[in-house]
C-alpha positions in Angstrom: 0.0 0.0 0.0 3.0 2.2 0.5 3.9 1.9 -3.1 0.4 2.6 -4.1 0.4 5.8 -2.1 3.6 6.9 -3.8 2.0 6.3 -7.2 -1.1 8.4 -6.1 1.3 11.2 -5.1 2.9 10.9 -8.5 -0.4 11.2 -10.3 -1.2 14.2 -8.2 2.1 16.0 -9.0 2.2 14.9 -12.6 -1.1 14.5 -14.4 0.6 12.3 -17.1 1.1 9.6 -14.5 -2.0 7.5 -13.7 -2.8 4.4 -11.6 -5.5 2.2 -12.9 -6.1 -1.1 -10.9 -2.6 -2.5 -10.4 -1.2 -1.0 -13.6 1.0 2.1 -13.6 0.2 4.1 -16.8 2.5 6.9 -17.9 0.9 9.0 -20.6 3.5 10.7 -22.8 1.5 13.0 -24.9 4.7 14.6 -26.2 5.9 11.4 -27.6 2.5 10.7 -29.2 2.5 14.1 -30.9 6.1 14.0 -31.9 6.3 14.2 -35.6 8.8 12.3 -37.9 12.1 14.2 -38.5 12.5 16.0 -41.8 16.2 15.2 -41.8 17.4 12.7 -44.3 18.7 9.4 -42.8 20.7 7.6 -45.5 21.1 4.5 -43.2 17.3 4.1 -43.0 17.0 4.9 -46.8 19.5 2.1 -47.7 17.2 -0.4 -45.7 14.3 0.6 -47.9 16.0 -0.8 -51.0 15.5 -4.5 -50.4 13.2 -7.1 -51.9 10.9 -7.3 -48.9 10.3 -3.6 -48.5 10.0 -3.0 -52.3 7.9 -6.0 -53.3 7.5 -9.0 -51.1 5.5 -7.5 -48.2 3.4 -5.2 -50.4 0.1 -6.0 -51.9 -0.6 -5.5 -55.6 -3.1 -2.8 -54.7 -0.5 -0.9 -52.7 2.1 -1.1 -55.5 -0.3 0.1 -58.1 -1.7 2.9 -55.9 1.9 4.1 -55.1 2.7 4.0 -58.9 -0.4 5.9 -59.9 -0.2 8.6 -57.3 3.5 9.3 -57.7 3.1 9.4 -61.4 0.2 11.9 -61.4 1.5 14.2 -58.6 5.2 13.7 -58.9 6.7 12.5 -62.2 4.1 13.9 -64.7 4.2 17.5 -63.4 8.0 17.3 -63.2 8.3 16.1 -66.8 5.9 18.9 -67.9 7.8 21.7 -66.0 11.2 20.6 -67.1 10.0 19.9 -70.7 8.4 23.3 -71.1 11.5 25.0 -69.8 13.7 23.0 -72.1 11.5 23.8 -75.2 11.6 27.5 -74.2 15.4 27.3 -74.2 15.3 25.7 -77.7 13.0 28.5 -79.0 15.2 31.3 -77.6 18.5 29.8 -78.9 17.4 28.4 -82.2 14.6 30.9 -82.8 10.9 30.6 -83.6 8.1 32.7 -85.2 6.2 35.2 -83.1 3.1 37.2 -84.1 3.7 40.9 -84.0 1.4 43.8 -84.8 2.2 45.7 -87.9 4.0 44.9 -91.2 7.4 43.3 -91.9 9.1 46.5 -90.8 8.3 45.6 -87.2 10.5 42.4 -87.3 13.6 43.0 -85.2 15.8 40.7 -87.3 15.7 39.4 -90.9 16.7 35.8 -91.5 16.7 34.9 -95.3 15.9 31.3 -94.6 13.0 32.3 -92.3 11.2 35.2 -94.1 8.3 37.1 -92.4 4.8 35.7 -92.9 1.5 37.6 -93.1 -0.6 36.4 -90.1 -3.5 38.8 -90.7 -4.2 42.1 -92.2 -2.6 43.8 -89.2 -0.2 41.3 -87.8 2.9 39.6 -89.1 4.8 36.5 -88.1 8.4 37.3 -87.5 11.2 34.8 -86.9 13.3 35.9 -83.9 16.2 34.6 -81.7 16.8 35.6 -78.1 20.1 33.9 -77.1 20.5 35.9 -73.8 17.1 34.8 -72.6 17.9 31.3 -73.7 21.1 31.0 -71.8 19.5 32.6 -68.6 16.6 30.1 -68.7 19.1 27.3 -69.2 21.2 28.5 -66.2 18.1 28.6 -63.9 17.2 25.1 -65.0 20.4 23.7 -63.5 20.8 26.2 -60.7 19.3 24.2 -57.8 22.1 21.7 -58.2 24.7 24.2 -57.2 23.2 24.4 -53.6 20.8 21.6 -52.8 22.3 18.7 -54.8 25.9 19.7 -53.6 24.9 19.4 -49.9 22.8 16.3 -50.4 25.8 14.6 -52.1 28.1 15.8 -49.4 25.9 14.2 -46.7 25.7 11.0 -48.8 29.4 10.8 -49.2 29.8 11.3 -45.4 27.4 8.4 -44.8 29.3 6.1 -47.3 32.6 6.9 -45.6 31.3 6.4 -42.1 33.8 7.3 -39.5 36.9 6.9 -41.6 38.1 10.5 -41.1 41.6 9.7 -42.2 40.3 9.1 -45.7 38.7 12.5 -45.9 42.0 14.2 -44.9 44.1 12.7 -47.6 44.4 13.5 -51.3 42.0 10.7 -52.3 39.1 12.7 -50.9 39.8 15.6 -53.3 40.6 13.3 -56.2 37.2 11.5 -56.0 35.1 14.2 -54.4 35.8 17.1 -56.7 34.8 15.6 -60.1 31.7 13.9 -58.6 30.7 17.2 -56.9 30.9 19.0 -60.3 28.8 16.3 -62.0 26.2 16.5 -59.3 26.0 20.3 -59.5 25.4 20.3 -63.3 22.8 17.5 -63.5 20.0 18.6 -61.3 17.1 18.1 -63.9 18.3 14.5 -64.5 18.5 13.8 -60.7 15.0 15.3 -60.2 13.6 13.0 -63.0 15.5 9.9 -61.6 14.4 10.5 -58.0 10.7 10.7 -59.2 11.2 7.6 -61.3 12.4 5.6 -58.4 9.5 7.0 -56.2 7.1 5.2 -58.6 8.1 1.9 -56.9 9.7 2.9 -53.6 7.2 4.4 -51.1 9.6 4.3 -48.1 9.5 7.4 -45.8 13.1 8.4 -46.5 12.9 8.2 -50.2 9.5 10.0 -50.1 11.3 12.6 -48.0 14.1 12.9 -50.5 11.7 13.2 -53.4 9.8 16.0 -51.5 13.0 17.9 -50.9 14.1 17.7 -54.5 10.6 19.0 -55.5 11.0 21.9 -52.9 14.4 22.8 -54.3 13.1 22.7 -57.8 10.2 25.0 -56.9 12.2 27.5 -55.0 15.4 27.8 -57.0 14.1 26.9 -60.5 10.3 27.3 -60.9 10.2 30.8 -59.2 13.1 32.2 -61.1 11.9 30.7 -64.3 8.5 32.3 -63.9 10.1 35.7 -63.3 12.3 35.3 -66.3 9.5 34.3 -68.5 7.3 37.1 -67.2 10.1 39.6 -67.8 10.5 38.4 -71.3 6.8 38.6 -72.0 6.5 42.1 -70.5 9.8 43.3 -72.2 8.7 42.0 -75.6 5.1 43.2 -75.2 5.1 44.1 -78.9 4.8 40.4 -79.8 2.2 37.8 -78.7 3.8 35.2 -76.4 4.2 31.7 -77.9 2.3 28.6 -76.7 5.6 27.4 -75.1 6.0 30.6 -73.2 2.4 30.4 -71.8 2.9 26.7 -70.9 6.2 27.5 -69.2 4.6 30.3 -67.1 1.8 28.0 -66.1 4.1 25.1 -65.2 6.4 27.3 -63.2 3.6 29.0 -61.1 1.8 25.7 -60.5 5.0 23.9 -59.5 6.1 26.7 -57.2 2.7 26.8 -55.4 2.6 23.0 -55.1 6.1 22.6 -53.8 5.6 25.4 -51.3 2.6 23.5 -50.0 4.8 20.4 -49.7 7.3 22.4 -47.7 4.6 23.8 -45.4 3.2 20.3 -44.7 6.7 18.9 -44.2 6.8 20.1 -40.6 3.5 18.3 -40.0 4.9 15.0 -41.3 3.7 15.5 -44.8 6.0 12.8 -46.2 4.3 10.1 -44.0 0.8 11.6 -44.0 -2.0 9.4 -45.4 -2.7 10.4 -49.0 -6.3 11.3 -48.4 -5.5 13.7 -45.5 -2.6 15.1 -47.6 -4.9 15.8 -50.6 -7.5 17.6 -48.4 -4.9 19.8 -46.7 -3.3 20.6 -50.1 -6.7 21.7 -51.6 -7.2 24.0 -48.7 -3.8 25.6 -49.1 -3.9 26.1 -52.8 -5.7 29.5 -52.8 -3.2 30.9 -50.2 0.0 29.8 -52.0 -1.3 30.4 -55.6 -2.5 34.0 -54.9 0.7 34.7 -52.9 3.0 33.4 -55.7 1.0 35.4 -58.3 1.4 38.5 -56.3 5.1 38.2 -55.5 6.4 36.8 -58.7 4.1 39.1 -60.7 5.4 42.1 -58.8 9.0 41.1 -59.4 8.3 40.5 -63.1 6.5 43.8 -63.7 9.0 45.9 -61.6 12.0 44.3 -63.4 10.4 44.9 -66.8 9.9 48.7 -66.1 13.0 49.3 -64.1 15.3 47.0 -66.1 18.7 47.0 -64.5 17.5 49.4 -61.8 15.6 46.6 -60.3 19.0 45.2 -59.0 19.6 48.6 -57.3 16.0 48.5 -55.9 16.1 44.9 -54.5 19.8 45.1 -53.8 19.3 48.0 -51.4 16.8 45.9 -49.4 19.2 42.9 -49.4 21.9 45.1 -47.9 19.6 46.5 -45.4 18.5 43.0 -44.3 22.2 41.9 -43.9 22.7 44.9 -41.7 19.8 44.0 -39.5 21.0 40.4 -39.4 24.4 41.3 -38.0 23.0 43.8 -35.6 20.7 41.1 -34.2 23.5 38.4 -34.0 25.9 40.8 -32.4 23.4 41.8 -29.7 23.0 45.3 -30.8 19.2 44.8 -31.2 16.9 42.8 -28.9 16.9 39.2 -30.0 13.2 38.8 -29.1 12.5 40.2 -32.5 15.2 38.3 -34.4 12.7 35.8 -35.8 10.8 38.4 -37.8 13.6 39.0 -40.3 14.3 35.3 -41.0 13.4 33.7 -44.4 13.4 37.0 -46.3 14.6 35.5 -49.6 11.9 32.8 -49.5 9.2 35.2 -48.4 10.1 37.3 -51.4 8.8 34.7 -53.8 6.3 32.6 -51.7 5.4 31.7 -48.1 8.1 30.2 -45.8 8.0 28.6 -42.4 10.9 29.1 -40.1 12.1 26.2 -37.9 11.2 25.7 -34.3 14.7 26.3 -33.3 16.9 29.0 -34.8 20.6 29.7 -34.5 22.4 32.9 -33.8 26.1 33.2 -34.5 28.1 36.1 -32.8 31.4 36.5 -34.6 33.9 38.9 -32.9 37.0 40.1 -34.7 40.2 38.9 -33.1 38.7 35.9 -31.5 39.4 32.4 -32.8 36.0 31.0 -32.1 32.6 32.4 -32.7 29.7 32.2 -30.1 26.6 30.2 -31.2 23.3 30.3 -29.5 20.1 28.3 -30.1 16.7 29.8 -29.5 13.5 27.9 -29.4 10.4 29.4 -31.1 6.7 29.0 -30.7 4.1 28.6 -33.3 3.2 32.2 -32.6 6.7 33.3 -33.4 6.5 31.3 -36.6 3.1 33.0 -37.5 4.5 36.5 -36.6 7.3 35.9 -39.1 4.9 34.8 -41.9 2.5 37.8 -41.2 5.3 40.4 -40.8 7.2 39.2 -44.0 4.0 39.2 -46.1 3.0 42.6 -45.0 6.5 43.9 -45.6 6.7 42.6 -49.1 3.1 43.8 -49.8 4.1 47.3 -48.8 7.4 47.3 -50.7 6.1 45.9 -53.9 2.8 47.8 -53.8 4.6 51.2 -53.3 6.8 50.5 -56.3 4.0 49.3 -58.5 1.8 52.1 -57.7 4.6 54.7 -58.3 5.5 53.1 -61.7 1.8 52.9 -62.7 1.3 56.6 -61.9 4.4 57.6 -63.8 3.4 55.3 -66.8 0.0 57.1 -67.1 0.8 60.6 -66.1 4.4 61.1 -67.4 5.3 58.2 -69.6 8.3 60.0 -71.2 10.1 60.3 -67.8 13.8 59.6 -68.1 15.5 56.9 -65.9 19.1 55.9 -65.6 19.9 52.5 -67.1 21.5 51.4 -63.9 21.2 53.9 -61.0 23.6 55.1 -59.8 26.4 53.9 -62.1 25.3 55.1 -65.6 24.5 58.8 -65.5 25.1 59.1 -69.2 23.0 56.1 -70.2 19.2 56.7 -69.8 15.9 55.4 -71.2 12.3 56.6 -71.1 9.5 54.6 -69.4 7.3 54.7 -72.5 10.1 52.8 -74.5 8.9 49.7 -72.5 5.9 48.4 -74.4 4.3 46.9 -71.1 3.8 50.5 -69.6 0.5 50.7 -71.6 -1.0 47.9 -69.5 0.2 48.9 -66.0 -3.2 50.3 -65.0 -4.6 46.7 -65.5 -1.8 44.6 -64.2 -1.1 46.5 -61.0 -4.6 46.2 -59.4 -4.7 42.6 -60.3 -1.3 41.9 -58.7 -2.0 43.8 -55.6 -5.3 42.3 -55.2 -3.7 38.9 -55.1 -1.4 40.0 -52.4 -4.2 41.3 -50.2 -6.3 38.2 -50.8 -3.3 36.0 -49.7 -2.7 38.0 -46.6 -6.4 37.8 -45.6 -6.4 34.0 -46.2 -3.3 33.6 -44.2 -4.7 35.4 -41.1 -8.2 33.8 -41.5 -7.0 30.2 -42.0 -3.8 30.1 -39.8 -4.6 32.6 -37.1 -1.7 33.9 -35.0 -0.3 30.6 -33.6 0.1 29.5 -30.0 2.1 31.5 -27.5 3.5 28.3 -25.8 6.5 26.2 -26.9 5.9 22.7 -27.9 6.7 21.3 -24.5 3.9 23.4 -22.9 6.2 25.8 -21.1 5.6 29.6 -21.2 7.7 31.7 -23.5 10.7 33.3 -21.8 11.5 36.4 -23.8 14.8 37.1 -21.9 18.2 35.5 -22.3 17.1 32.4 -20.4 15.5 30.9 -23.6 18.8 30.9 -25.4 21.0 27.9 -25.1 24.8 28.5 -25.6 26.0 25.7 -27.9 29.4 27.2 -28.7 31.0 24.3 -26.7 29.5 21.9 -29.1 31.3 23.5 -31.9 34.6 23.5 -30.0 34.5 19.7 -29.4 34.2 18.6 -33.0 33.8 14.7 -33.3 34.8 15.1 -37.0 38.3 16.3 -37.5 38.1 16.3 -41.3 39.1 19.1 -43.5 35.5 19.9 -44.6 34.2 19.9 -41.1 36.8 22.4 -40.0 36.0 24.5 -43.1 32.3 24.3 -42.3 33.0 25.4 -38.8 34.9 28.5 -39.8 32.3 29.3 -42.3 29.4 28.9 -40.0 28.5 32.6 -39.7 28.4 32.8 -43.5 26.4 29.6 -43.8 24.0 30.6 -41.1 23.4 34.0 -42.9 22.4 32.1 -46.1 20.2 29.6 -44.3 18.5 32.4 -42.3 17.6 34.2 -45.6 16.5 31.0 -47.5 14.7 27.7 -46.9 15.8 25.7 -43.8 13.8 22.7 -44.9 16.3 21.9 -47.6 18.9 21.5 -44.9 19.7 17.8 -45.1 
């Protein structure tokens, strides 16, 4: 009876401990609600590639269902998006016919083998090449490999080598690693297709997670940039009707970006292991938010770049430098760290909606000291929602002010003179009315801003403001106590390899990049 009394005392002190009959029950709600990790585990992934996991213990219905779902929502959209971008590259480099208003005199270039054609009484088909646009489109097609594929391959190589640190420190590491790294960096579209092909048969959690991360990288670093480029081309070349390939490329890019950002949003909720029906329902609910948000942000970037031309680099570059300044002020302790979470993910929020992690890192680097000081800070769901709302209001204000200003100038004073690249080209200028798209600003600007307002309203109505308690149920501590000093962990590196030492030295720079971009691609 004495032991029973002790248990009753425990149940009084801790409501998670209960006594029913002669059985001691410990309810661990934290463990029940703990979600699968979004970190790749190559050791678990390797076990998924065996006959039992792939074939023997799976029913024919499960195999067919996995194949059909991954083909329709994974491989097919990927083939469409990559295919349209590839065809656009081909059209820009090798040339194609475009319908332009007016006669043959409006054709920008004359190719004897491809003479102009009469399309109608007022329109002419002109054969034109755009090699610059073609190479830019091609570059962005492979761009994700330079970041995401590189770090994925690095983690895979670390797994394959295990704890053989001496191997990493000798010349063999550089001999084998360098050429393979270059190959990985320049082959992202083929990796994306290969990963989605394997996913037709492999429904393992880790391979599904890898496929999801490849899709997220494609959406953020390829589809978003491709949409801006194609929109810039359409707006800049407003004197010609966009080709079918351009329309399809724009459609594929915006849909792929919205879908992959939904995948990224669901990843923190265990989206890669979520039942397919539940995932479909949640995805359908999120489509209006992410689609309207992407249209506003990418449409704003495309229209602003089309009207400002190279001045857009000055415009957005000024905000980038201002963000870096605030980043360092927060990390060095010059500004209160309780507001640090508001500035995170700025690059991601510039093109879509991001979700910062539940724990963030701050790196304080002092000149003259050998080691930098690193702190980890836990965030609440309210902190995450504050970040989303703040960033979306910020970009809504920034883009709207510039769009409204340009629209007023285009309608009131279209012959206004602008520097080609402020403030570096005082002798090179152009007029706003020399950009054909200025005639349509009064239509495009209200549509784009309306999408931004709609997106912000949907975010607040559907997601609310989050919970003010951390995941373990403790109240928020907004002073220094919530920060955990982990500089000692960096000092005692278990990995003495060259790349580990380099990564440790570059941690302030790497943390800056991660803080501005998508942490969910961190493998």
